[in-house]
SERO-4910 file (N, C-alpha, C, O; in steps of 0.05 Angstrom, whole numbers):
BEGIN
 pado doro    nc1    nc2    nc3   cac1   cac2   cac3    cc1    cc2    cc3    oc1    oc2    oc3
  Unk    A   -238    487    201   -251    464    189   -231    443    181   -209    449    172
  Unk    A   -239    418    183   -221    396    175   -232    383    150   -256    375    149
  Unk    A   -215    379    130   -224    367    105   -208    342    100   -183    341    104
  Unk    A   -221    321     92   -209    296     82   -207    297     52   -226    303     38
  Unk    A   -183    291     42   -179    290     13   -175    261      5   -158    247     16
  Unk    A   -190    252    -14   -189    224    -25   -174    225    -52   -185    237    -71
  Unk    A   -151    213    -53   -134    216    -76   -123    189    -85   -126    169    -72
  Unk    A   -109    189   -108    -94    167   -118    -69    177   -132    -69    200   -142
  Unk    A    -48    162   -132    -23    170   -146     -7    147   -156     -7    125   -144
  Unk    A      6    152   -178     26    133   -188     53    142   -177     62    164   -182
  Unk    A     66    124   -162     90    133   -147    116    132   -161    137    137   -148
  Unk    A    117    126   -187    142    122   -201    161    145   -199    186    142   -197
  Unk    A    151    170   -199    168    194   -200    173    206   -173    183    228   -171
  Unk    A    165    192   -151    167    204   -124    181    186   -105    182    162   -108
  Unk    A    193    199    -85    206    185    -64    187    178    -41    193    181    -17
  Unk    A    163    169    -49    143    162    -30    125    186    -23    127    207    -35
  Unk    A    106    181     -4     88    202      4    102    224     20     98    247     15
  Unk    A    118    216     40    129    234     60    148    255     49    166    249     34
  Unk    A    143    280     57    161    302     50    189    297     61    192    291     85
  Unk    A    209    300     45    237    296     53    255    317     40    247    329     19
  Unk    A    278    321     51    296    341     40    309    330     14    316    307     12
  Unk    A    312    348     -5    327    343    -30    315    322    -48    329    313    -67
  Unk    A    291    313    -44    277    294    -62    248    304    -66    238    320    -50
  Unk    A    236    293    -87    208    301    -93    190    279    -81    193    256    -86
  Unk    A    170    288    -65    151    270    -53    123    278    -61    118    301    -70
  Unk    A    104    260    -58     76    266    -64     65    288    -45     52    306    -54
  Unk    A     72    285    -20     63    305      0     72    333     -7     57    352     -6
  Unk    A     98    335    -15    109    362    -21     94    374    -45     87    398    -44
  Unk    A     89    358    -66     76    368    -90     48    378    -83     40    400    -91
  Unk    A     32    362    -68      5    370    -61      4    394    -42    -12    412    -46
  Unk    A     22    394    -22     22    417     -4     29    443    -18     16    464    -13
  Unk    A     47    442    -37     55    466    -52     31    476    -68     26    500    -69
  Unk    A     18    458    -82     -5    466    -99    -28    476    -83    -41    496    -90
  Unk    A    -34    462    -61    -56    471    -44    -51    498    -31    -69    515    -28
  Unk    A    -26    503    -23    -19    528    -11    -23    551    -31    -32    573    -23
  Unk    A    -16    547    -56    -20    567    -76    -50    571    -81    -59    594    -84
  Unk    A    -65    549    -82    -94    551    -88   -109    566    -65   -126    583    -71
  Unk    A   -103    558    -40   -117    570    -18   -105    595     -7   -116    608     11
  Unk    A    -81    602    -17    -66    626     -9    -61    626     21    -65    646     35
  Unk    A    -53    603     31    -45    600     59    -27    575     62    -28    558     44
  Unk    A    -12    574     83      6    551     87    -11    527     93    -27    527    112
  Unk    A     -8    505     78    -23    481     81     -4    458     89     17    454     76
  Unk    A    -12    443    109      2    419    117    -17    395    114    -39    395    125
  Unk    A     -8    375     99    -25    351     94    -16    329    113      8    322    114
  Unk    A    -35    318    128    -30    295    146    -40    270    132    -64    267    129
  Unk    A    -22    253    123    -29    230    107    -37    206    124    -32    205    148
  Unk    A    -51    187    111    -60    162    125    -37    143    130    -40    124    145
  Unk    A    -13    148    119     10    131    123     32    138    104     29    155     86
  Unk    A     55    125    107     77    129     89     77    108     67     68     86     72
  Unk    A     87    115     44     92     95     23    121     99     15    132    121     15
  Unk    A    135     77      7    162     78     -2    165     91    -29    145     95    -43
  Unk    A    189     98    -36    195    108    -63    186     88    -84    192     64    -82
  Unk    A    171     98   -104    162     82   -126    137     66   -121    126     54   -139
  Unk    A    126     67    -97    102     52    -90     78     69    -98     78     94    -97
  Unk    A     57     56   -107     33     70   -117     10     69    -97     11     53    -78
  Unk    A    -10     85   -101    -34     84    -84    -58     90   -101    -61    112   -113
  Unk    A    -76     70   -104   -101     75   -118   -122     86    -99   -143     95   -109
  Unk    A   -117     86    -73   -134    101    -54   -116    110    -31   -103     94    -18
  Unk    A   -117    136    -26   -101    148     -5   -118    171      6   -132    184     -8
  Unk    A   -115    176     33   -128    198     45   -108    215     61    -89    205     72
  Unk    A   -113    241     60    -99    259     78   -119    280     88   -140    284     75
  Unk    A   -113    294    110   -130    315    119   -114    341    122    -90    341    126
  Unk    A   -129    363    120   -118    390    124   -138    405    142   -161    398    144
  Unk    A   -127    425    155   -144    444    170   -144    471    156   -122    481    149
  Unk    A   -167    482    151   -168    508    137   -194    522    144   -215    509    148
  Unk    A   -193    549    144   -217    564    148   -232    571    122   -253    582    122
  Unk    A   -220    563    100   -232    568     74   -254    547     68   -253    524     77
  Unk    A   -275    556     55   -296    539     46   -288    524     20   -282    537      1
  Unk    A   -289    498     21   -280    482     -3   -304    480    -22   -326    475    -14
  Unk    A   -298    483    -48   -319    481    -68   -310    462    -90   -287    455    -93
  Unk    A   -330    453   -106   -324    436   -129   -306    450   -149   -290    437   -162
  Unk    A   -309    476   -151   -291    491   -169   -262    489   -161   -245    487   -178
  Unk    A   -257    489   -135   -230    487   -126   -219    459   -131   -195    456   -137
  Unk    A   -236    438   -129   -227    411   -136   -218    410   -165   -198    398   -171
  Unk    A   -234    422   -183   -227    422   -211   -200    437   -215   -183    427   -230
  Unk    A   -197    460   -203   -172    475   -206   -148    460   -195   -127    459   -208
  Unk    A   -151    448   -172   -129    433   -160   -120    410   -178    -96    406   -181
  Unk    A   -139    396   -189   -131    374   -208   -117    384   -233   -100    371   -244
  Unk    A   -124    408   -242   -110    420   -264    -82    428   -256    -64    427   -273
  Unk    A    -78    436   -232    -51    445   -222    -33    421   -217     -9    423   -221
  Unk    A    -44    399   -209    -28    375   -202    -18    361   -227    -30    362   -248
  Unk    A      5    348   -224     15    332   -247     -4    309   -253    -21    302   -237
  Unk    A      0    297   -277    -19    276   -286    -18    251   -270    -37    235   -271
  Unk    A      3    247   -254      5    222   -239     -6    225   -210     -2    207   -194
  Unk    A    -20    247   -204    -33    251   -178    -62    261   -184    -65    281   -199
  Unk    A    -82    248   -173   -110    256   -177   -124    259   -150   -120    242   -132
  Unk    A   -140    280   -148   -158    283   -124   -186    275   -133   -197    286   -151
  Unk    A   -197    254   -120   -223    244   -127   -246    259   -113   -264    269   -126
  Unk    A   -243    262    -87   -264    275    -71   -252    290    -48   -229    285    -40
  Unk    A   -267    310    -38   -260    325    -14   -285    327      3   -306    334     -7
  Unk    A   -282    321     29   -306    324     46   -298    335     73   -276    330     83
  Unk    A   -316    351     84   -311    361    111   -318    340    132   -338    326    129
  Unk    A   -301    338    152   -305    318    173   -302    332    201   -295    355    202
  Unk    A   -308    317    222   -305    328    249   -276    333    255   -258    321    244
  Unk    A   -271    352    273   -244    361    279   -227    339    291   -202    341    289
  Unk    A   -239    319    303   -223    298    316   -218    274    297   -205    254    305
  Unk    A   -228    275    273   -223    254    253   -195    257    241   -189    279    232
  Unk    A   -180    237    242   -151    238    234   -145    218    212   -153    195    214
  Unk    A   -132    228    191   -127    210    168   -111    186    175   -116    164    164
  Unk    A    -92    188    193    -76    165    200    -87    150    224    -92    126    222
  Unk    A    -93    163    245   -100    150    270   -128    139    270   -134    120    285
  Unk    A   -146    150    254   -174    141    254   -178    117    235   -200    105    236
  Unk    A   -159    110    219   -162     88    200   -163     62    215   -148     57    234
  Unk    A   -182     45    208   -186     19    221   -174     -5    205   -168    -26    217
  Unk    A   -170     -1    179   -159    -23    163   -146    -11    138   -155      9    128
  Unk    A   -126    -25    129   -112    -17    104   -108    -42     87   -102    -64     97
  Unk    A   -112    -39     61   -108    -61     43    -87    -54     22    -87    -33     10
  Unk    A    -68    -73     18    -47    -70     -2    -50    -93    -22    -58   -115    -15
  Unk    A    -42    -87    -47    -39   -108    -68    -11   -107    -78      1    -85    -81
  Unk    A      1   -130    -83     27   -132    -95     25   -149   -120     16   -172   -119
  Unk    A     35   -138   -143     32   -151   -169     60   -160   -179     80   -146   -177
  Unk    A     60   -185   -190     84   -197   -202     78   -207   -230     57   -220   -234
  Unk    A     95   -200   -249     93   -213   -276    119   -227   -281    140   -218   -273
  Unk    A    117   -250   -294    141   -268   -298    151   -269   -326    170   -283   -332
  Unk    A    138   -254   -345    149   -250   -372    154   -220   -375    137   -204   -371
  Unk    A    178   -214   -383    186   -186   -385    167   -171   -404    161   -180   -426
  Unk    A    157   -148   -395    138   -132   -410    144   -103   -405    140    -93   -383
  Unk    A    152    -88   -426    159    -60   -422    136    -42   -413    140    -22   -400
  Unk    A    112    -51   -418     88    -35   -411     80    -39   -382     64    -24   -371
  Unk    A     92    -60   -369     87    -65   -341    110    -57   -323    108    -59   -298
  Unk    A    132    -48   -334    157    -45   -320    155    -26   -296    170    -30   -276
  Unk    A    137     -6   -297    135     13   -274    111      9   -257    107     24   -238
  Unk    A     94    -10   -264     69    -14   -249     66    -42   -239     46    -48   -225
  Unk    A     85    -60   -244     85    -87   -234    114    -96   -232    131    -84   -245
  Unk    A    120   -115   -215    147   -124   -211    153   -149   -228    139   -169   -227
  Unk    A    175   -147   -243    183   -170   -260    202   -188   -245    223   -179   -236
  Unk    A    195   -213   -243    212   -234   -233    213   -257   -253    192   -268   -260
  Unk    A    237   -264   -261    240   -286   -281    240   -313   -266    261   -325   -262
  Unk    A    217   -321   -257    214   -344   -240    189   -360   -248    172   -350   -262
  Unk    A    188   -385   -239    164   -402   -242    158   -412   -214    164   -435   -207
  Unk    A    145   -396   -198    142   -402   -169    120   -423   -165    101   -426   -181
  Unk    A    122   -437   -143    101   -454   -133     82   -437   -116     87   -433    -93
  Unk    A     61   -427   -129     44   -407   -116     28   -420    -94     19   -406    -75
  Unk    A     23   -446    -95      9   -460    -73     26   -459    -48     15   -456    -26
  Unk    A     52   -463    -51     69   -462    -27     71   -433    -16     71   -429      8
  Unk    A     71   -413    -34     71   -386    -26     45   -379    -11     46   -365     10
  Unk    A     23   -389    -21     -3   -384     -8     -4   -397     20    -14   -386     39
  Unk    A      7   -422     21      7   -436     47     24   -420     67     16   -417     90
  Unk    A     47   -410     59     64   -395     77     50   -369     85     50   -362    109
  Unk    A     38   -355     66     25   -330     72      2   -334     92     -1   -317    110
  Unk    A    -13   -356     90    -35   -360    108    -27   -363    137    -43   -359    155
  Unk    A     -1   -371    141      9   -374    168      9   -348    184      9   -348    208
  Unk    A     10   -325    170     11   -300    183    -14   -295    200    -13   -280    220
  Unk    A    -36   -307    193    -61   -304    209    -59   -316    237    -75   -310    254
  Unk    A    -38   -332    242    -34   -344    268    -19   -326    287    -19   -331    311
  Unk    A     -7   -305    276     12   -289    292      4   -260    292    -13   -251    276
  Unk    A     15   -245    312      9   -217    314     34   -200    316     33   -175    312
  Unk    A     57   -212    322     82   -197    324     99   -202    299    107   -225    294
  Unk    A    103   -181    283    118   -184    258    144   -169    258    152   -156    238
  Unk    A    158   -170    281    184   -157    283    203   -168    262    220   -153    252
  Unk    A    201   -193    255    219   -206    235    215   -194    207    232   -198    190
  Unk    A    192   -181    202    186   -170    176    187   -139    176    175   -127    159
  Unk    A    202   -128    194    204    -99    196    232    -89    190    252    -99    199
  Unk    A    233    -68    173    258    -56    165    272    -42    189    297    -43    191
  Unk    A    257    -29    206    268    -14    228    251    -18    253    237      1    262
  Unk    A    251    -42    265    233    -48    287    236    -30    312    217    -25    326
  Unk    A    261    -21    316    266     -5    340    254     23    338    252     38    357
  Unk    A    245     31    314    233     57    310    202     56    315    189     77    313
  Unk    A    192     33    320    163     29    326    159     26    356    176     14    369
  Unk    A    136     35    366    130     31    394    126      1    399    133     -9    420
  Unk    A    115    -13    379    113    -42    380    111    -52    352    107    -37    333
  Unk    A    113    -78    349    113    -90    322     89   -109    319     90   -129    305
  Unk    A     67   -102    333     42   -118    332     24   -108    310     20    -84    307
  Unk    A     13   -127    295     -6   -120    273    -28   -141    274    -23   -165    278
  Unk    A    -53   -132    269    -75   -151    266    -80   -155    236    -91   -137    223
  Unk    A    -73   -178    226    -78   -184    197   -106   -196    195   -112   -217    207
  Unk    A   -123   -182    180   -151   -191    177   -154   -211    154   -170   -230    157
  Unk    A   -139   -208    133   -142   -227    111   -116   -226     94   -103   -205     93
  Unk    A   -110   -248     81    -87   -249     63    -94   -270     42   -103   -292     48
  Unk    A    -90   -264     17    -98   -281     -5    -80   -278    -29    -73   -256    -37
  Unk    A    -72   -301    -41    -58   -301    -66    -77   -305    -89    -97   -319    -87
  Unk    A    -70   -293   -112    -86   -297   -137    -66   -302   -159    -43   -293   -159
  Unk    A    -75   -316   -180    -61   -319   -204    -81   -317   -227   -105   -315   -223
  Unk    A    -71   -317   -252    -88   -316   -275    -88   -343   -289    -74   -361   -280
  Unk    A   -103   -345   -311   -105   -371   -325    -78   -381   -335    -74   -405   -336
  Unk    A    -61   -362   -342    -34   -370   -353    -15   -379   -331      5   -391   -337
  Unk    A    -21   -372   -306     -4   -376   -283     23   -363   -287     44   -374   -278
  Unk    A     23   -340   -300     48   -325   -305     46   -298   -291     65   -282   -291
  Unk    A     23   -291   -280     19   -266   -265      7   -272   -238    -10   -290   -236
  Unk    A     16   -258   -218      8   -264   -191      2   -238   -175     12   -217   -182
  Unk    A    -15   -242   -155    -22   -219   -139    -26   -228   -110    -39   -248   -105
  Unk    A    -14   -213    -91    -18   -217    -63    -35   -194    -53    -29   -171    -57
  Unk    A    -57   -200    -39    -74   -180    -26    -74   -184      4    -79   -207     13
  Unk    A    -70   -163     19    -68   -166     48    -81   -142     61    -77   -119     53
  Unk    A    -97   -148     82   -111   -127     97   -104   -129    126   -104   -152    137
  Unk    A    -98   -107    139    -91   -107    168    -98    -80    179   -104    -61    165
  Unk    A    -96    -78    206   -102    -53    219    -78    -33    215    -82     -9    216
  Unk    A    -54    -44    212    -30    -28    208     -9    -45    195    -11    -70    195
  Unk    A     11    -32    184     34    -46    173     60    -32    182     60     -8    187
  Unk    A     81    -48    186    107    -38    194    123    -28    171    116    -34    148
  Unk    A    144    -13    176    160     -3    154    173    -25    138    187    -42    149
  Unk    A    167    -25    112    179    -45     94    166    -72     96    175    -91     83
  Unk    A    145    -75    112    135   -102    119    126   -118     95    133   -141     92
  Unk    A    110   -106     77     99   -121     55    120   -128     35    120   -151     25
  Unk    A    139   -111     29    160   -117     10    179   -138     21    189   -155      6
  Unk    A    184   -138     47    200   -159     59    185   -185     58    196   -206     51
  Unk    A    159   -184     64    142   -208     63    142   -220     35    145   -244     32
  Unk    A    138   -204     15    136   -214    -13    163   -227    -20    163   -248    -33
  Unk    A    185   -215    -13    211   -227    -19    213   -254     -6    222   -274    -19
  Unk    A    205   -256     19    207   -282     33    188   -303     21    195   -327     20
  Unk    A    165   -294     12    146   -313     -1    157   -322    -28    153   -345    -35
  Unk    A    171   -305    -42    184   -313    -67    205   -334    -61    209   -352    -77
  Unk    A    220   -330    -40    240   -350    -31    227   -377    -27    238   -398    -34
  Unk    A    203   -377    -15    188   -402    -11    179   -414    -38    182   -437    -43
  Unk    A    168   -396    -55    157   -406    -80    178   -416    -99    172   -432   -117
  Unk    A    203   -407    -96    225   -416   -114    242   -438   -101    262   -446   -113
  Unk    A    233   -447    -78    247   -470    -65    272   -463    -49    286   -481    -40
  Unk    A    277   -437    -45    300   -429    -29    295   -430      1    314   -428     17
  Unk    A    270   -432      8    262   -433     36    237   -450     38    219   -448     22
  Unk    A    236   -466     59    212   -483     63    191   -467     78    196   -446     90
  Unk    A    166   -477     77    145   -465     92    151   -465    122    146   -446    136
  Unk    A    163   -487    132    170   -489    160    191   -468    167    190   -455    188
  Unk    A    211   -464    150    231   -444    155    220   -416    155    228   -399    171
  Unk    A    200   -411    137    187   -386    137    173   -380    163    175   -359    175
  Unk    A    159   -401    173    144   -397    198    163   -393    222    158   -377    240
  Unk    A    186   -408    222    206   -404    243    217   -376    243    222   -365    264
  Unk    A    220   -364    219    229   -337    217    210   -318    230    218   -300    245
  Unk    A    183   -321    225    163   -304    237    163   -308    268    163   -288    283
  Unk    A    164   -333    277    164   -339    305    188   -328    320    186   -321    343
  Unk    A    211   -327    306    236   -318    319    235   -289    327    249   -281    346
  Unk    A    219   -272    313    218   -243    317    245   -230    313    250   -208    324
  Unk    A    262   -243    298    289   -231    293    290   -220    265    286   -235    245
  Unk    A    294   -194    261    295   -182    234    318   -195    219    339   -203    230
  Unk    A    315   -197    193    335   -209    176    361   -193    176    360   -168    173
  Unk    A    383   -207    180    409   -193    182    416   -179    157    426   -156    157
  Unk    A    413   -192    134    418   -180    108    391   -176     94    380   -194     81
  Unk    A    381   -152     98    354   -146     90    351   -146     59    365   -132     45
  Unk    A    332   -163     50    324   -163     22    295   -157     21    279   -167     36
  Unk    A    287   -140      2    259   -133     -1    251   -134    -31    268   -131    -48
  Unk    A    226   -139    -36    216   -140    -63    216   -112    -76    217    -92    -61
  Unk    A    215   -111   -102    215    -86   -117    191    -68   -109    170    -79   -102
  Unk    A    195    -42   -110    174    -24   -101    151    -21   -121    128    -17   -112
  Unk    A    156    -23   -147    136    -16   -167    112    -35   -167     91    -29   -179
  Unk    A    114    -58   -155     92    -77   -154     72    -72   -132     52    -86   -130
  Unk    A     78    -53   -114     62    -50    -90     42    -26    -93     50     -5   -102
  Unk    A     17    -32    -85     -4    -12    -86    -19    -11    -59    -27    -31    -49
  Unk    A    -21     13    -48    -40     17    -26    -67     20    -39    -72     38    -55
  Unk    A    -86      2    -33   -111     -1    -48   -136      9    -34   -155     17    -47
  Unk    A   -136      8     -8   -160     16      6   -154     23     35   -138     10     49
  Unk    A   -167     45     44   -165     54     72   -194     54     83   -212     65     69
  Unk    A   -198     43    106   -225     42    118   -227     59    143   -209     58    160
  Unk    A   -248     75    145   -254     92    168   -282     87    178   -300     81    162
  Unk    A   -287     88    204   -314     83    214   -334    105    207   -358    100    207
  Unk    A   -324    129    199   -342    151    194   -344    158    164   -358    177    156
  Unk    A   -331    142    147   -332    146    118   -340    121    104   -331     99    111
  Unk    A   -357    123     84   -363    101     67   -344    102     44   -346    119     26
  Unk    A   -324     84     44   -304     85     23   -304     59      8   -303     37     19
  Unk    A   -304     61    -18   -300     38    -36   -272     39    -47   -262     61    -52
  Unk    A   -259     16    -51   -233     17    -63   -235     27    -92   -254     19   -106
  Unk    A   -217     43   -100   -218     55   -127   -204     36   -147   -184     43   -159
  Unk    A   -216     12   -150   -204     -8   -167   -203      1   -196   -185     -8   -210
  Unk    A   -221     18   -204   -221     27   -232   -196     42   -239   -188     45   -262
  Unk    A   -182     53   -218   -158     69   -223   -133     52   -220   -111     62   -221
  Unk    A   -137     26   -216   -114      7   -215   -118    -13   -238   -130    -34   -234
  Unk    A   -108     -7   -262   -113    -24   -285   -105    -53   -282   -117    -70   -295
  Unk    A    -85    -59   -266    -76    -86   -263    -97   -104   -250    -97   -128   -255
  Unk    A   -116    -92   -235   -137   -108   -224   -157   -118   -245   -172   -137   -240
  Unk    A   -156   -106   -268   -174   -113   -290   -160   -125   -314   -173   -134   -333
  Unk    A   -133   -124   -313   -118   -134   -336   -121   -165   -339   -120   -175   -362
  Unk    A   -124   -179   -317   -127   -208   -317   -153   -215   -302   -163   -200   -287
  Unk    A   -162   -240   -307   -182   -252   -290   -168   -266   -267   -156   -287   -271
  Unk    A   -170   -254   -244   -154   -264   -221   -168   -288   -208   -192   -286   -201
  Unk    A   -153   -309   -204   -164   -334   -193   -151   -338   -165   -127   -339   -163
  Unk    A   -168   -340   -144   -157   -344   -117   -141   -371   -115   -149   -391   -127
  Unk    A   -119   -370   -100   -103   -394    -95   -108   -401    -66   -103   -385    -48
  Unk    A   -118   -425    -61   -124   -434    -34   -150   -422    -25   -165   -410    -40
  Unk    A   -156   -425      1   -181   -415     13   -175   -389     27   -157   -387     43
  Unk    A   -191   -369     20   -187   -343     33   -195   -345     62   -217   -355     69
  Unk    A   -178   -334     79   -184   -334    108   -189   -305    116   -173   -288    109
  Unk    A   -211   -301    130   -219   -273    135   -230   -271    163   -246   -287    172
  Unk    A   -221   -251    178   -232   -244    203   -252   -221    199   -250   -206    180
  Unk    A   -271   -218    217   -290   -196    216   -276   -171    224   -264   -170    246
  Unk    A   -277   -150    207   -265   -124    213   -281   -109    235   -273    -87    243
***
């Protein structure tokens, strides 16, 4: 039987989702606890990778097991897991449903605060800037014109291709204009793509790069020679969409979405998913 696990995690203490040698990952922690609970070797196939320190308010992985899953096991598993990883739901799916390959869309949010705040230090990225968010929004909207984002990829040669379908991208600010959020939805994302994108948009917003220069960079398809990326703690994987699952984003588990009244910047552009 194949089970989909619907989870969320705060990534501050982990080197991302993917199991790696000599570091602690979310996948390793969950696989170890599930193996003990089910008394069999468990391998979790995740919906994607996240970088070290990146959070996920909605994440899916699947496992194969002959054991019958019960609500009691869900309760026990959550007791076994550390406080920064939660399992929301578990459901049985068809054997050909795949946590990564069956996903049709992914949504990320990136949060920036511009006044130093110790309570936000691990869940939002602090930048001591006063950006022109209208210029950032204008630059971001240009991505809807393109499909090849090789220029925004940390390791383009490791991908079969660098094509992505971006369905929507939107900037938000609050009434104080001291806190900002970028929300982006696409069918897939390249390694490091969003953090590279945010860094480049900050360059536009602070006047270090023009909107035209930003677009020329995208059109060039040339990865940046000296790679700079935005901080990891501001990035959240927020929603995964599947044709066979009714999934709502677990916004209640992402407090930053409710900390401010978010005001859209510019006109939201959206394609039909």
